[in-house]
KOLBATI-764767 format. One record per residue (C-alpha): residue in one letter; x, y, z. Coordinates in steps of 0.1 Angstrom, whole numbers, padded with zeros to 4 digits, always signed. Layout:
<nodes>
AXYZ...
</nodes>
This chain:
<nodes>
X+0648-0703+0448X+0678-0717+0430X+0700-0705+0459X+0680-0728+0481X+0674-0759+0459X+0711-0764+0455X+0715-0770+0492X+0686-0794+0498X+0695-0828+0511X+0672-0857+0517X+0641-0859+0495X+0616-0857+0524X+0633-0825+0536X+0632-0810+0501X+0595-0818+0498X+0587-0803+0532X+0607-0771+0527X+0594-0765+0492X+0557-0771+0503X+0561-0747+0531X+0578-0721+0509X+0550-0723+0484X+0525-0714+0511X+0542-0681+0516X+0561-0661+0543X+0535-0669+0570X+0541-0706+0566X+0578-0699+0567X+0574-0682+0601X+0554-0711+0615X+0580-0736+0603X+0608-0714+0616X+0594-0713+0651X+0585-0750+0652X+0621-0759+0641X+0634-0737+0669X+0612-0757+0693X+0624-0790+0680X+0660-0780+0684X+0653-0771+0720X+0634-0804+0726X+0662-0825+0710X+0692-0806+0724X+0706-0838+0739X+0697-0861+0710X+0726-0858+0685X+0710-0875+0655X+0677-0856+0658X+0694-0823+0667X+0716-0824+0636X+0685-0830+0614X+0667-0800+0628X+0697-0778+0626X+0701-0787+0590X+0665-0777+0584X+0672-0744+0602X+0701-0739+0578X+0677-0743+0549X+0652-0720+0565X+0678-0693+0569X+0687-0696+0532X+0650-0694+0522X+0647-0663+0544X+0676-0647+0525X+0661-0656+0492X+0626-0642+0501X+0643-0609+0513X+0665-0603+0483X+0641-0584+0461X+0622-0565+0487X+0614-0567+0524X+0581-0587+0527X+0555-0570+0549X+0551-0600+0570X+0588-0601+0578X+0588-0563+0585X+0559-0567+0609X+0576-0596+0627X+0612-0583+0624X+0618-0582+0661X+0608-0618+0666X+0626-0630+0635X+0659-0612+0643X+0657-0625+0679X+0657-0660+0666X+0685-0652+0642X+0705-0637+0670X+0698-0668+0691X+0714-0691+0666X+0742-0667+0658X+0753-0672+0694X+0740-0707+0699X+0764-0734+0711X+0760-0772+0715X+0790-0795+0717X+0769-0822+0700X+0771-0802+0668X+0809-0799+0667X+0829-0819+0642X+0861-0838+0651X+0877-0828+0618X+0892-0794+0620X+0888-0789+0582X+0851-0799+0581X+0824-0774+0589X+0795-0786+0610X+0758-0778+0605X+0759-0750+0631X+0788-0732+0613X+0766-0732+0582X+0736-0718+0601X+0757-0690+0616X+0773-0682+0582X+0739-0680+0567X+0727-0657+0594X+0757-0634+0587X+0747-0633+0551X+0711-0624+0561X+0722-0596+0584X+0746-0583+0558X+0718-0581+0533X+0695-0563+0558X+0721-0538+0568X+0728-0530+0531X+0692-0529+0518X+0669-0524+0548X+0689-0503+0572X+0659-0481+0580X+0640-0511+0594X+0670-0532+0606X+0693-0504+0618X+0678-0501+0653X+0680-0539+0658X+0716-0544+0645X+0736-0534+0676X+0732-0568+0692X+0744-0585+0660X+0775-0561+0658X+0784-0570+0694X+0779-0607+0689X+0797-0608+0656X+0826-0590+0673X+0826-0615+0701X+0825-0644+0677X+0855-0631+0657X+0876-0625+0688X+0870-0659+0703X+0867-0683+0674X+0896-0707+0666X+0919-0707+0636X+0907-0741+0623X+0897-0743+0587X+0861-0754+0595X+0854-0719+0607X+0867-0702+0576X+0834-0696+0559X+0818-0684+0591X+0846-0660+0598X+0846-0646+0563X+0808-0640+0564X+0811-0624+0598X+0838-0600+0584X+0816-0592+0554X+0789-0581+0579X+0813-0558+0598X+0825-0544+0565X+0790-0535+0556X+0785-0519+0590X+0817-0499+0586X+0805-0486+0552X+0777-0467+0569X+0788-0434+0584X+0767-0436+0616X+0781-0470+0624X+0816-0464+0611X+0821-0437+0638X+0823-0465+0664X+0857-0473+0649X+0870-0437+0648X+0893-0441+0678X+0930-0451+0681X+0924-0475+0709X+0894-0492+0693X+0912-0495+0659X+0942-0510+0676X+0919-0536+0692X+0902-0543+0658X+0936-0548+0642X+0950-0569+0670X+0920-0591+0677X+0903-0594+0642X+0926-0583+0614X+0959-0599+0625X+0946-0634+0634X+0929-0636+0600X+0957-0623+0578X+0985-0642+0594X+0997-0674+0577X+0984-0707+0591X+0998-0741+0587X+0969-0750+0563X+0980-0721+0541X+1016-0734+0540X+1004-0769+0533X+0983-0757+0503X+1013-0737+0491X+1034-0768+0490X+1008-0795+0481X+0982-0777+0459X+1002-0749+0443X+0980-0742+0414X+0949-0739+0436X+0969-0716+0459X+0977-0693+0430X+0942-0693+0415X+0926-0686+0449X+0951-0658+0456X+0950-0641+0422X+0916-0647+0407X+0892-0637+0434X+0882-0672+0442X+0894-0664+0477X+0863-0643+0484X+0853-0665+0512X+0888-0668+0528X+0897-0651+0560X+0925-0632+0545X+0904-0616+0518X+0875-0608+0541X+0898-0592+0567X+0915-0572+0540X+0881-0559+0527X+0872-0549+0563X+0905-0531+0568X+0903-0513+0535X+0868-0501+0543X+0880-0486+0575X+0909-0471+0556X+0884-0454+0532X+0867-0438+0562X+0897-0429+0584X+0928-0430+0562X+0952-0412+0585X+0942-0430+0617X+0942-0465+0601X+0975-0458+0584X+0991-0448+0617X+0976-0477+0637X+0984-0504+0611X+1019-0488+0606X+1028-0495+0642X+1021-0532+0636X+1040-0533+0604X+1070-0519+0621X+1066-0544+0650X+1065-0574+0626X+1094-0561+0605X+1115-0557+0637X+1106-0592+0648X+1117-0606+0615X+1150-0586+0616X+1158-0601+0650X+1152-0637+0639X+1149-0640+0601X+1150-0678+0600X+1126-0685+0628X+1102-0656+0625X+1098-0652+0587X+1060-0654+0590X+1062-0620+0607X+1076-0604+0575X+1048-0621+0554X+1023-0604+0577X+1040-0571+0576X+1042-0571+0537X+1005-0581+0535X+0994-0554+0559X+1014-0528+0541X+0999-0539+0507X+0965-0537+0522X+0968-0501+0534X+0988-0489+0504X+0963-0499+0478X+0932-0478+0473X+0903-0486+0450X+0899-0517+0428X+0929-0536+0416X+0926-0537+0378X+0936-0566+0357X+0956-0544+0333X+0974-0521+0357X+0971-0535+0392X+0968-0508+0418X+0962-0474+0401X+0957-0453+0432X+0977-0456+0464X+0976-0442+0499X+0994-0408+0498X+1006-0414+0534X+1029-0443+0524X+1056-0448+0498X+1053-0481+0479X+1085-0478+0460X+1106-0469+0491X+1090-0498+0510X+1099-0522+0482X+1135-0510+0481X+1139-0510+0519X+1122-0543+0528X+1113-0564+0497X+1139-0560+0470X+1165-0583+0487X+1140-0611+0487X+1135-0607+0450X+1173-0606+0443X+1184-0634+0466X+1191-0667+0449X+1191-0687+0481X+1183-0684+0518X+1148-0669+0513X+1116-0686+0523X+1096-0694+0491X+1065-0676+0504X+1086-0644+0510X+1099-0647+0475X+1063-0649+0463X+1055-0619+0484X+1082-0599+0467X+1070-0609+0432X+1033-0603+0441X+1042-0569+0454X+1057-0559+0421X+1027-0574+0403X+1002-0555+0425X+1019-0521+0423X+1033-0525+0388X+1018-0493+0375X+1035-0473+0403X+1070-0480+0389X+1086-0460+0361X+1102-0478+0331X+1137-0471+0346X+1126-0488+0379X+1111-0517+0359X+1143-0521+0339X+1162-0527+0371X+1136-0551+0385X+1128-0570+0353X+1161-0591+0353X+1157-0603+0389X+1120-0610+0383X+1129-0630+0352X+1155-0650+0371X+1129-0663+0394X+1115-0684+0366X+1145-0707+0373X+1132-0714+0408X+1125-0750+0418X+1093-0739+0436X+1061-0742+0416X+1044-0711+0431X+1075-0690+0428X+1082-0696+0391X+1044-0693+0383X+1041-0660+0400X+1072-0648+0381X+1056-0658+0348X+1024-0640+0359X+1043-0608+0368X+1064-0609+0336X+1032-0613+0315X+1015-0584+0332X+1045-0561+0329X+1047-0568+0291X+1010-0559+0289X+1015-0527+0309X+1010-0494+0289X+1018-0458+0297X+0994-0428+0295X+0998-0427+0257X+0988-0463+0255X+1023-0474+0245X+1037-0506+0260X+1063-0500+0287X+1083-0528+0273X+1083-0530+0235X+1098-0554+0209X+1133-0539+0212X+1132-0542+0250X+1121-0578+0250X+1141-0593+0221X+1175-0596+0239X+1161-0620+0265X+1132-0635+0245X+1150-0667+0236X+1159-0674+0272X+1123-0666+0284X+1106-0688+0258X+1129-0717+0263X+1125-0716+0300X+1087-0713+0299X+1084-0742+0274X+1107-0763+0296X+1084-0757+0326X+1053-0765+0306X+1067-0797+0292X+1084-0808+0324X+1057-0835+0329X+1045-0848+0296X+1012-0862+0309X+0984-0843+0291X+0967-0831+0323X+1000-0819+0336X+1011-0801+0305X+0980-0780+0304X+0976-0776+0342X+0994-0742+0344X+0977-0718+0321X+0997-0689+0335X+1029-0702+0319X+1012-0704+0285X+0997-0670+0289X+1032-0656+0294X+1044-0674+0262X+1015-0658+0244X+1023-0623+0257X+1060-0626+0247X+1051-0636+0212X+1025-0607+0209X+1051-0581+0221X+1079-0596+0200X+1061-0593+0167X+1085-0600+0139X+1114-0601+0164X+1104-0637+0169X+1118-0647+0135X+1152-0659+0148X+1136-0684+0171X+1103-0690+0152X+1112-0726+0142X+1120-0736+0178X+1088-0720+0191X+1068-0737+0165X+1083-0771+0174X+1072-0766+0210X+1037-0754+0202X+1032-0784+0179X+1045-0808+0206X+1021-0793+0231X+0993-0796+0207X+0999-0832+0201X+1000-0839+0238X+0969-0820+0249X+0948-0832+0220X+0948-0866+0238X+0928-0852+0267X+0919-0815+0266X+0909-0805+0301X+0919-0769+0307X+0901-0744+0284X+0922-0715+0295X+0954-0732+0287X+0944-0741+0252X+0929-0707+0246X+0963-0691+0253X+0980-0718+0233X+0958-0710+0203X+0965-0673+0208X+1002-0680+0209X+1000-0699+0176X+0980-0670+0161X+1006-0645+0173X+1034-0665+0157X+1015-0667+0124X+1009-0630+0124X+1045-0622+0132X+1061-0643+0106X+1054-0648+0069X+1023-0671+0070X+1037-0692+0041X+1070-0697+0059X+1052-0709+0091X+1030-0732+0070X+1061-0747+0053X+1078-0752+0087X+1047-0768+0101X+1043-0792+0072X+1080-0802+0075X+1077-0808+0112X+1046-0828+0109
</nodes>
């Protein structure tokens, strides 16, 4: 019920829907069919049509909620009729429902996305009842994905449609439909590539909303993005047909790398696509917070790919597109547990140097990767980089991180980037008593930050890491010495 109530609009619509819902599934069926009739009757009346399609959107959400726990008998008995209507609106088109704004989804996109959620639920939970009816949805979803435009207003719909195909591919009897070189090539070319390739909107967010770009990319808040949904679909196919998928996708990776080599300045997006595709087929299983990818595809070599195609982007001080620089850092971050300490020792310096980048996303990713590397442990649960490894460059790292945090002294800007403060915290934890030579300077910065953010605390993650950094400093240095320094500074 809560899933539905959060989407109700005008009060009279809310009252109508809730009253029908309380009368049970039979009333829902009646309202569902009558709404379909009203849509047909008003197909040329834009204002009325939009209202009825919005009601249809709510009905689809109610149907989803009523089906979550179990398949109601009345729905099972009328499943052919219900799914016929669902399929009708999955393929329904009316130019009156289109929006002029490419970033604003219209009511019909929401209806179709809701239907994709419903059929995903049914293929996962009620395949015995729905399985014989799902072929039309598979075909229509495929047609939708191969014909829909790249505009942002279709993003939610595309991601939900891809979630459905991912669920289909997880079932052996349906997955066999993809077990063919030609078909997989078509899947990659028509569905995967259009949805993992960079769009102008992605580049704009990279430049104009960098912190949101990072959070969406790293924290799973991109679950409804095209890229993440396409990756999930590809990795499900990889689980089923590892050798075939690796071969097919490998051809496209080679193609895009060759295109970049021929025209590095003009075709840099091709390399981004190639790196993304390789990362998608190289990683197996869940990416863990502590160790990144723990299991890789045995048919590819992640270290060799890094050395051959990515390392130069990490090392270069100029002449590399910022997004490719981020790709290089993120690759290290993702596959960090696959590198030995010797390999990390060679990569750590260049990684650290990227903190000096003028690009917000680049230096933030560098801080994220440094923090995770310092957190990394071996099989004996010992840190890969200990106090002795970190101490030689700790002063540089801390000074640079504090300079980035304090670059804009407005309270909301100081605490905007929690990833930088998390890196400070991790360095102090690893350094332990090795922080003593720079303890007073570190304390000065922490106090300065405290005095700024106390004016308007707005990012709980930032001041949590800030608090932990203070705690790490106190633990590492004689508490009384720290207290004396704090009193003197205040």
